[in-house]
Structures are given as structure tokens and as C-alpha cells.
N, C-alpha and C positions, 0 to 999 in steps of 0.2 A: 614118241609124240606124233611123227608123220602118220604111223601105222593106225594109230587113234584117230586122228583127223581124218583119214581117208574112211574110216568105218562110220565115223559121226556123220559125215557127209552123204552118206549112203553110196559111196563108190564100190565098197568091198575091196579085197585085196585079191587080185589075180594069180593063180598058182605060179606063175612066171615071174612074179615081181619080187625081188631080193632086195632086203634092206641091209647095206654094210657099212657100220658105222667106221669112220675112219678120223684120224686124228693127224692131219698134214704135217704137225710141227714134231711128232714122235719119230723117233729113229726106226721108223717101220715104211714098207712099201705098201702103199694104198693100191697097187697095180696087184700086188701078191693076193692082198685080203679080197679083191674082185675075183681073182682067178679061183681063189678057194671058195668062192660062192657061185661059181659056174659060168664065169665069164669067159669066153672065149676070145683071147687077146691075137688069133691067128686070122679073125675075120674083121672087114672093116667095121668101125664103130663111130658113133657119133656121141663126143663128150660135151656136156654142158656144163658150164661151171659158172653161174652168175651170183652175183654178191659174195663172193667168197675171199678173193684176193685181198681186198683192203684188211682183211683181219689176219693176214698171214705175214711172216718175215718173206724178205726177197729171197732168201735161201730157200725156204719150202716152197715158194712160187716157182722158182727156178728147177727144184728137183722134181716138181710136179710137171711142169713143162716137157723135161726130159723124158720123164716116164711115158706121157701121152704120146710123143714122138717116136717112141719105139712101137706103138700100135701098128696093125696091119696097113701097108698102102691101101691108100684110100680113105683113111679114117680122117674125121674132122673134128676140131676143138673149137667151140663158141664160148668164149670167156670174157666175163667183164673185168675192167679195171678201173680204179679211181684216178682222176688227174690230179695233179698237185693244186691247192687252193690258186696258186697264181696263174694257172694255166686255166681255169674255167672262166667263162663269161662274166664280166662284173655284175651283171643282171641276175645271176644265179648264185653269186658268192653267200649271199646271206642265208639262203636255204641249206646250201651246202655245209655252211659253217653250224647252222642249228642240227643237223643231222650228225655231223662230227661230234658235237656236244653231247648229243642224246646217247650215241654209241658208247661214248667214253663213259657217261654218268651210269650207263647199265652194265659197266665193266668189260665191253668188248670193243675198245677204242679201234679206230681207223690207224694202222701203222705202215701200210704200204701204199705208194703213190708211184705212178708212171707217167710220163710224157708219152704221145703216141710212139715217137722214133725208140725211146727206151723200151716200150713193149715189145715193137717189132725186132728190135735187135736181140732182146732176151728169147724170143721165140725161134729166130733164126740160128742162135747159139746152142738152142736146145736139140735141133736138128729137122726142124719142120721143112718139107720140101716149098710150100707156098704160105706167106703170111700176109695178112690184109688188116689195115685198121678200119672200122667203121664208127664213125662219130655218132652221137647220140643227136645231133642235129641233123645228119642224115637221116636217121633211122625216125626221128620225129617227122621230117617232110615226107617220107615215103609211107608210113602207117598212121599218124596223127593229123595231119593237115586238115583243116575245115571241120575238127571235131568241136560241136557246140560246147561240151563240157570243159574244155581246155585241158584235156587230159595230156601228159607230156611225159618221158622218160625222166628217171632222176637226174638231179643236177650232178655233172661231173662225172658221170659214169659212162665209159666208152667201151667199145668191144673189139675184141682181138678174134679173127677167124684165121685159122691155121690148118693145115692139111698135110699128111704125111704122104 
């Protein structure tokens, strides 16, 4: 689907681009699958994982964090996670509940939620050298303040930045 979308938009598919399907819940290593597709784990890498953790079990998330933490020194993970409903700001709870309902109705329910201290502890336990929480409100202020169209980040979604 992603390959076709790139073609439909006229971007083409660069020779260096690799598509590696991964089932994070299966008893297999996504990192080994990447290595089999020419990924060099000995070189520092940036791993971006946005909009994924809410669909995974906490065990699968912990396993993913442990694998990313084994990457070369200087590697960085940028990953989003959802706050528990009660940790979201009251003014965004309605939108958050609507998103959760839509995900459930489409057969992909939100199943994992973390407070920032829980996510930071999970990343530290996985072996990251540095971990940082960046809130959606911080990112909204930095990148979206003053927008006339009111565009903001999704409700209840926060960022973990971690480095090896």
C-alpha cells in the first residue's frame, strides 16, 4: 500500500528505499528483519515510530525498546505514545474518546497507554543512555502557535526521545 501510494503521488521509489513489513506482536525480531534488508545496525540510526504504540501490547513495546537500545551509540528513537484518558486535558477528552471509538470500530483498538514517567522508566529499563519526554503542548507551542487554521497535534499523544 505504501509503495503504491508513493507511486500514485508521483514520488517514485528510490533505489535505496526498502519496505520491511514487521509484526511487532509476532515472536520474531523486527531488527533482524531490517538487517536482512541491508540495515547496518553498527552505524548510528534514527528510528521514528509514530502512531504505533497504542496498537501494541506493553510487552511488544518493551521488546521494541530493548532492540532499539542495542543500536550503535549515537542512535536516536523518536516515538509517540498515548496518555491514559484521565491524564489528558479535560478540553481534549471528547476528541480523544472519539478517536478511540473510531479505532475500536475499525478493528484496531487502542490497547496501551502510558503516563510520561511510565514511558521514561520503560525506556530507561530498556537500556537507553538518555531519555526525554516532549509533550504535545510543548510541540504545539514550538511549531503551531499563531497558526490561523488552528492545526494542532493529536489529542493525548506525546513523544519519547531516547538515545543510545
